N, CA, C and O atoms as a GROMACS GRO file, in nm:
protein
  344
    1MET      N    1   0.084  -0.119   0.000
    1MET     CA    2   0.000   0.000   0.000
    1MET      C    3   0.088   0.124   0.000
    1MET      O    4   0.196   0.126   0.059
    2LYS      N    5   0.041   0.227  -0.067
    2LYS     CA    6   0.114   0.352  -0.079
    2LYS      C    7   0.053   0.456   0.015
    2LYS      O    8  -0.068   0.473   0.019
    3VAL      N    9   0.138   0.526   0.092
    3VAL     CA   10   0.092   0.630   0.184
    3VAL      C   11   0.066   0.757   0.105
    3VAL      O   12   0.153   0.805   0.032
    4ILE      N   13  -0.057   0.814   0.119
    4ILE     CA   14  -0.089   0.938   0.049
    4ILE      C   15  -0.136   1.049   0.143
    4ILE      O   16  -0.117   1.166   0.113
    5MET      N   17  -0.198   1.015   0.256
    5MET     CA   18  -0.244   1.109   0.359
    5MET      C   19  -0.315   1.231   0.297
    5MET      O   20  -0.270   1.344   0.314
    6LYS      N   21  -0.425   1.204   0.226
    6LYS     CA   22  -0.501   1.309   0.157
    6LYS      C   23  -0.630   1.338   0.233
    6LYS      O   24  -0.702   1.244   0.268
    7PRO      N   25  -0.662   1.466   0.261
    7PRO     CA   26  -0.788   1.497   0.330
    7PRO      C   27  -0.908   1.461   0.243
    7PRO      O   28  -0.908   1.481   0.122
    8ILE      N   29  -1.013   1.407   0.309
    8ILE     CA   30  -1.133   1.364   0.238
    8ILE      C   31  -1.257   1.405   0.316
    8ILE      O   32  -1.249   1.438   0.435
    9GLU      N   33  -1.372   1.403   0.249
    9GLU     CA   34  -1.501   1.423   0.313
    9GLU      C   35  -1.562   1.285   0.335
    9GLU      O   36  -1.560   1.201   0.246
   10VAL      N   37  -1.617   1.263   0.457
   10VAL     CA   38  -1.667   1.131   0.493
   10VAL      C   39  -1.808   1.140   0.549
   10VAL      O   40  -1.842   1.234   0.621
   11ILE      N   41  -1.890   1.041   0.516
   11ILE     CA   42  -2.018   1.018   0.584
   11ILE      C   43  -1.995   0.898   0.673
   11ILE      O   44  -1.955   0.791   0.626
   12ALA      N   45  -2.020   0.914   0.802
   12ALA     CA   46  -1.996   0.807   0.899
   12ALA      C   47  -2.118   0.790   0.988
   12ALA      O   48  -2.200   0.881   1.003
   13SER      N   49  -2.130   0.671   1.045
   13SER     CA   50  -2.236   0.646   1.143
   13SER      C   51  -2.170   0.630   1.280
   13SER      O   52  -2.054   0.588   1.291
   14PHE      N   53  -2.245   0.665   1.383
   14PHE     CA   54  -2.195   0.656   1.520
   14PHE      C   55  -2.293   0.572   1.601
   14PHE      O   56  -2.414   0.589   1.589
   15ASN      N   57  -2.240   0.482   1.686
   15ASN     CA   58  -2.329   0.405   1.772
   15ASN      C   59  -2.354   0.483   1.900
   15ASN      O   60  -2.307   0.596   1.914
   16LEU      N   61  -2.427   0.425   1.994
   16LEU     CA   62  -2.462   0.494   2.118
   16LEU      C   63  -2.341   0.525   2.206
   16LEU      O   64  -2.348   0.615   2.289
   17ASN      N   65  -2.232   0.452   2.187
   17ASN     CA   66  -2.109   0.476   2.264
   17ASN      C   67  -2.017   0.578   2.197
   17ASN      O   68  -1.910   0.607   2.248
   18GLY      N   69  -2.059   0.631   2.082
   18GLY     CA   70  -1.980   0.731   2.012
   18GLY      C   71  -1.874   0.674   1.920
   18GLY      O   72  -1.788   0.748   1.872
   19ILE      N   73  -1.878   0.544   1.894
   19ILE     CA   74  -1.780   0.480   1.806
   19ILE      C   75  -1.826   0.498   1.662
   19ILE      O   76  -1.938   0.464   1.626
   20SER      N   77  -1.735   0.553   1.580
   20SER     CA   78  -1.771   0.584   1.441
   20SER      C   79  -1.733   0.471   1.347
   20SER      O   80  -1.642   0.393   1.373
   21THR      N   81  -1.807   0.465   1.236
   21THR     CA   82  -1.779   0.371   1.127
   21THR      C   83  -1.801   0.446   0.996
   21THR      O   84  -1.910   0.496   0.971
   22PRO      N   85  -1.697   0.454   0.912
   22PRO     CA   86  -1.714   0.524   0.783
   22PRO      C   87  -1.808   0.447   0.690
   22PRO      O   88  -1.804   0.325   0.683
   23ILE      N   89  -1.893   0.522   0.618
   23ILE     CA   90  -1.988   0.462   0.525
   23ILE      C   91  -1.949   0.495   0.380
   23ILE      O   92  -1.943   0.405   0.296
   24LYS      N   93  -1.924   0.623   0.353
   24LYS     CA   94  -1.886   0.670   0.219
   24LYS      C   95  -1.783   0.780   0.235
   24LYS      O   96  -1.776   0.846   0.339
   25PHE      N   97  -1.702   0.800   0.132
   25PHE     CA   98  -1.614   0.916   0.131
   25PHE      C   99  -1.598   0.970  -0.010
   25PHE      O  100  -1.616   0.898  -0.109
   26LYS      N  101  -1.566   1.099  -0.016
   26LYS     CA  102  -1.548   1.168  -0.144
   26LYS      C  103  -1.404   1.214  -0.153
   26LYS      O  104  -1.352   1.278  -0.061
   27ILE      N  105  -1.341   1.183  -0.263
   27ILE     CA  106  -1.204   1.226  -0.287
   27ILE      C  107  -1.201   1.300  -0.420
   27ILE      O  108  -1.263   1.258  -0.517
   28ASN      N  109  -1.128   1.411  -0.424
   28ASN     CA  110  -1.115   1.490  -0.546
   28ASN      C  111  -0.983   1.456  -0.614
   28ASN      O  112  -0.875   1.486  -0.562
   29GLU      N  113  -0.993   1.393  -0.731
   29GLU     CA  114  -0.875   1.360  -0.809
   29GLU      C  115  -0.890   1.419  -0.948
   29GLU      O  116  -0.992   1.398  -1.014
   30HIS      N  117  -0.791   1.492  -0.991
   30HIS     CA  118  -0.790   1.551  -1.125
   30HIS      C  119  -0.914   1.637  -1.149
   30HIS      O  120  -0.974   1.630  -1.256
   31ASP      N  121  -0.951   1.717  -1.050
   31ASP     CA  122  -1.064   1.811  -1.056
   31ASP      C  123  -1.200   1.744  -1.076
   31ASP      O  124  -1.296   1.809  -1.117
   32SER      N  125  -1.209   1.614  -1.048
   32SER     CA  126  -1.340   1.548  -1.054
   32SER      C  127  -1.355   1.461  -0.928
   32SER      O  128  -1.271   1.376  -0.900
   33PRO      N  129  -1.464   1.484  -0.854
   33PRO     CA  130  -1.483   1.407  -0.730
   33PRO      C  131  -1.528   1.264  -0.756
   33PRO      O  132  -1.605   1.238  -0.849
   34SER      N  133  -1.479   1.172  -0.674
   34SER     CA  134  -1.522   1.033  -0.678
   34SER      C  135  -1.582   0.998  -0.543
   34SER      O  136  -1.525   1.031  -0.439
   35ILE      N  137  -1.697   0.932  -0.544
   35ILE     CA  138  -1.760   0.888  -0.420
   35ILE      C  139  -1.743   0.738  -0.410
   35ILE      O  140  -1.780   0.664  -0.500
   36ILE      N  141  -1.686   0.694  -0.298
   36ILE     CA  142  -1.657   0.553  -0.276
   36ILE      C  143  -1.733   0.505  -0.154
   36ILE      O  144  -1.724   0.566  -0.047
   37THR      N  145  -1.808   0.397  -0.170
   37THR     CA  146  -1.882   0.336  -0.060
   37THR      C  147  -1.793   0.233   0.009
   37THR      O  148  -1.736   0.146  -0.056
   38VAL      N  149  -1.781   0.245   0.141
   38VAL     CA  150  -1.702   0.150   0.218
   38VAL      C  151  -1.785   0.023   0.236
   38VAL      O  152  -1.890   0.026   0.300
   39GLU      N  153  -1.739  -0.087   0.181
   39GLU     CA  154  -1.814  -0.212   0.186
   39GLU      C  155  -1.787  -0.292   0.313
   39GLU      O  156  -1.877  -0.360   0.363
   40HIS      N  157  -1.665  -0.284   0.365
   40HIS     CA  158  -1.630  -0.362   0.483
   40HIS      C  159  -1.518  -0.293   0.560
   40HIS      O  160  -1.421  -0.246   0.500
   41VAL      N  161  -1.530  -0.287   0.693
   41VAL     CA  162  -1.424  -0.238   0.781
   41VAL      C  163  -1.363  -0.360   0.849
   41VAL      O  164  -1.430  -0.426   0.929
   42SER      N  165  -1.237  -0.391   0.817
   42SER     CA  166  -1.170  -0.509   0.871
   42SER      C  167  -1.137  -0.491   1.018
   42SER      O  168  -1.164  -0.580   1.100
   43PHE      N  169  -1.078  -0.376   1.053
   43PHE     CA  170  -1.047  -0.348   1.192
   43PHE      C  171  -1.026  -0.198   1.211
   43PHE      O  172  -1.011  -0.123   1.115
   44ARG      N  173  -1.025  -0.159   1.335
   44ARG     CA  174  -0.997  -0.019   1.372
   44ARG      C  175  -0.908  -0.020   1.494
   44ARG      O  176  -0.917  -0.110   1.578
   45PHE      N  177  -0.821   0.079   1.505
   45PHE     CA  178  -0.737   0.092   1.623
   45PHE      C  179  -0.699   0.238   1.645
   45PHE      O  180  -0.696   0.318   1.551
   46GLU      N  181  -0.671   0.271   1.770
   46GLU     CA  182  -0.630   0.406   1.807
   46GLU      C  183  -0.479   0.413   1.811
   46GLU      O  184  -0.412   0.317   1.849
   47GLU      N  185  -0.426   0.528   1.770
   47GLU     CA  186  -0.282   0.550   1.775
   47GLU      C  187  -0.254   0.699   1.788
   47GLU      O  188  -0.344   0.782   1.776
   48LYS      N  189  -0.128   0.732   1.814
   48LYS     CA  190  -0.085   0.871   1.815
   48LYS      C  191   0.009   0.890   1.697
   48LYS      O  192   0.108   0.818   1.682
   49LEU      N  193  -0.023   0.987   1.614
   49LEU     CA  194   0.060   1.020   1.499
   49LEU      C  195   0.101   1.165   1.513
   49LEU      O  196   0.017   1.255   1.509
   50ALA      N  197   0.229   1.189   1.530
   50ALA     CA  198   0.283   1.324   1.552
   50ALA      C  199   0.216   1.391   1.672
   50ALA      O  200   0.191   1.512   1.670
   51GLY      N  201   0.186   1.313   1.776
   51GLY     CA  202   0.124   1.366   1.897
   51GLY      C  203  -0.026   1.383   1.891
   51GLY      O  204  -0.087   1.425   1.990
   52ASN      N  205  -0.089   1.350   1.777
   52ASN     CA  206  -0.234   1.362   1.761
   52ASN      C  207  -0.298   1.225   1.772
   52ASN      O  208  -0.253   1.129   1.709
   53LYS      N  209  -0.404   1.216   1.854
   53LYS     CA  210  -0.479   1.090   1.863
   53LYS      C  211  -0.558   1.069   1.735
   53LYS      O  212  -0.629   1.158   1.689
   54MET      N  213  -0.544   0.948   1.678
   54MET     CA  214  -0.613   0.915   1.554
   54MET      C  215  -0.671   0.775   1.564
   54MET      O  216  -0.618   0.689   1.634
   55ILE      N  217  -0.781   0.754   1.492
   55ILE     CA  218  -0.837   0.620   1.477
   55ILE      C  219  -0.814   0.580   1.332
   55ILE      O  220  -0.850   0.652   1.238
   56THR      N  221  -0.754   0.463   1.314
   56THR     CA  222  -0.726   0.410   1.181
   56THR      C  223  -0.825   0.299   1.150
   56THR      O  224  -0.849   0.211   1.232
   57PHE      N  225  -0.882   0.304   1.030
   57PHE     CA  226  -0.977   0.204   0.983
   57PHE      C  227  -0.918   0.134   0.861
   57PHE      O  228  -0.882   0.201   0.764
   58ARG      N  229  -0.907   0.002   0.865
   58ARG     CA  230  -0.867  -0.074   0.746
   58ARG      C  231  -0.996  -0.117   0.679
   58ARG      O  232  -1.077  -0.188   0.738
   59CYS      N  233  -1.016  -0.075   0.555
   59CYS     CA  234  -1.143  -0.094   0.484
   59CYS      C  235  -1.119  -0.160   0.349
   59CYS      O  236  -1.006  -0.171   0.302
   60GLN      N  237  -1.230  -0.204   0.287
   60GLN     CA  238  -1.222  -0.253   0.151
   60GLN      C  239  -1.348  -0.215   0.074
   60GLN      O  240  -1.457  -0.206   0.130
   61SER      N  241  -1.330  -0.193  -0.055
   61SER     CA  242  -1.439  -0.156  -0.145
   61SER      C  243  -1.405  -0.205  -0.285
   61SER      O  244  -1.289  -0.231  -0.317
   62THR      N  245  -1.508  -0.216  -0.367
   62THR     CA  246  -1.488  -0.246  -0.508
   62THR      C  247  -1.481  -0.112  -0.581
   62THR      O  248  -1.578  -0.037  -0.585
   63ILE      N  249  -1.366  -0.084  -0.639
   63ILE     CA  250  -1.342   0.041  -0.709
   63ILE      C  251  -1.302   0.007  -0.853
   63ILE      O  252  -1.203  -0.062  -0.876
   64GLU      N  253  -1.380   0.056  -0.948
   64GLU     CA  254  -1.358   0.030  -1.091
   64GLU      C  255  -1.346  -0.120  -1.119
   64GLU      O  256  -1.264  -0.163  -1.199
   65GLY      N  257  -1.432  -0.199  -1.051
   65GLY     CA  258  -1.437  -0.342  -1.075
   65GLY      C  259  -1.332  -0.425  -1.002
   65GLY      O  260  -1.330  -0.547  -1.015
   66LEU      N  261  -1.245  -0.360  -0.924
   66LEU     CA  262  -1.141  -0.431  -0.850
   66LEU      C  263  -1.161  -0.414  -0.701
   66LEU      O  264  -1.201  -0.307  -0.656
   67LEU      N  265  -1.135  -0.519  -0.623
   67LEU     CA  266  -1.144  -0.512  -0.478
   67LEU      C  267  -1.018  -0.443  -0.426
   67LEU      O  268  -0.907  -0.493  -0.446
   68LYS      N  269  -1.035  -0.328  -0.361
   68LYS     CA  270  -0.922  -0.249  -0.310
   68LYS      C  271  -0.928  -0.246  -0.158
   68LYS      O  272  -1.035  -0.233  -0.100
   69VAL      N  273  -0.812  -0.256  -0.095
   69VAL     CA  274  -0.797  -0.240   0.049
   69VAL      C  275  -0.731  -0.104   0.071
   69VAL      O  276  -0.636  -0.069   0.002
   70PHE      N  277  -0.782  -0.027   0.169
   70PHE     CA  278  -0.728   0.106   0.197
   70PHE      C  279  -0.745   0.136   0.344
   70PHE      O  280  -0.817   0.067   0.416
   71GLU      N  281  -0.677   0.241   0.390
   71GLU     CA  282  -0.688   0.284   0.529
   71GLU      C  283  -0.735   0.429   0.535
   71GLU      O  284  -0.686   0.516   0.464
   72LEU      N  285  -0.832   0.451   0.623
   72LEU     CA  286  -0.881   0.586   0.653
   72LEU      C  287  -0.838   0.621   0.794
   72LEU      O  288  -0.833   0.535   0.882
   73LYS      N  289  -0.806   0.747   0.816
   73LYS     CA  290  -0.770   0.794   0.950
   73LYS      C  291  -0.865   0.906   0.990
   73LYS      O  292  -0.900   0.992   0.909
   74PHE      N  293  -0.906   0.904   1.117
   74PHE     CA  294  -0.991   1.008   1.174
   74PHE      C  295  -0.913   1.073   1.288
   74PHE      O  296  -0.876   1.007   1.385
   75GLU      N  297  -0.888   1.204   1.276
   75GLU     CA  298  -0.814   1.279   1.378
   75GLU      C  299  -0.913   1.327   1.483
   75GLU      O  300  -0.998   1.411   1.456
   76LEU      N  301  -0.901   1.274   1.604
   76LEU     CA  302  -0.997   1.302   1.710
   76LEU      C  303  -0.998   1.449   1.751
   76LEU      O  304  -1.106   1.504   1.777
   77GLY      N  305  -0.884   1.514   1.757
   77GLY     CA  306  -0.876   1.653   1.803
   77GLY      C  307  -0.942   1.754   1.709
   77GLY      O  308  -0.997   1.854   1.755
   78THR      N  309  -0.937   1.727   1.579
   78THR     CA  310  -0.988   1.824   1.482
   78THR      C  311  -1.114   1.775   1.409
   78THR      O  312  -1.186   1.855   1.349
   79GLY      N  313  -1.141   1.644   1.415
   79GLY     CA  314  -1.256   1.589   1.344
   79GLY      C  315  -1.232   1.572   1.195
   79GLY      O  316  -1.327   1.555   1.119
   80LYS      N  317  -1.106   1.575   1.151
   80LYS     CA  318  -1.073   1.562   1.009
   80LYS      C  319  -1.050   1.415   0.973
   80LYS      O  320  -1.001   1.336   1.053
   81TRP      N  321  -1.087   1.381   0.849
   81TRP     CA  322  -1.068   1.248   0.794
   81TRP      C  323  -0.962   1.254   0.685
   81TRP      O  324  -0.950   1.354   0.614
   82PHE      N  325  -0.885   1.144   0.672
   82PHE     CA  326  -0.780   1.136   0.572
   82PHE      C  327  -0.782   0.998   0.507
   82PHE      O  328  -0.805   0.897   0.574
   83LEU      N  329  -0.757   0.995   0.375
   83LEU     CA  330  -0.728   0.870   0.307
   83LEU      C  331  -0.579   0.849   0.327
   83LEU      O  332  -0.498   0.921   0.269
   84PHE      N  333  -0.543   0.752   0.410
   84PHE     CA  334  -0.403   0.735   0.451
   84PHE      C  335  -0.325   0.647   0.355
   84PHE      O  336  -0.218   0.687   0.308
   85LYS      N  337  -0.375   0.529   0.326
   85LYS     CA  338  -0.306   0.436   0.236
   85LYS      C  339  -0.404   0.376   0.137
   85LYS      O  340  -0.521   0.352   0.168
   86ILE      N  341  -0.353   0.352   0.017
   86ILE     CA  342  -0.433   0.283  -0.084
   86ILE      C  343  -0.342   0.198  -0.170
   86ILE      O  344  -0.389   0.131  -0.262
   0.00000   0.00000   0.00000
């Protein structure tokens, strides 16, 4: 997987305990947005990256007919989402 750490817009669901799960995200590539539906979240874990608490999600989706595995990161302090690896 290649590290890209690109900011993205995400639609996520939250359970009663406040645990989030990404559902869809939008990424802008070459001046045209792509919307990707997250089909499966394999696992999630908390970590500190450069002193910032983050939750990492390992996900998979079918993109352009191929099954792709990627990682999304959610920065707890700012509420920002990132496409970390693809």
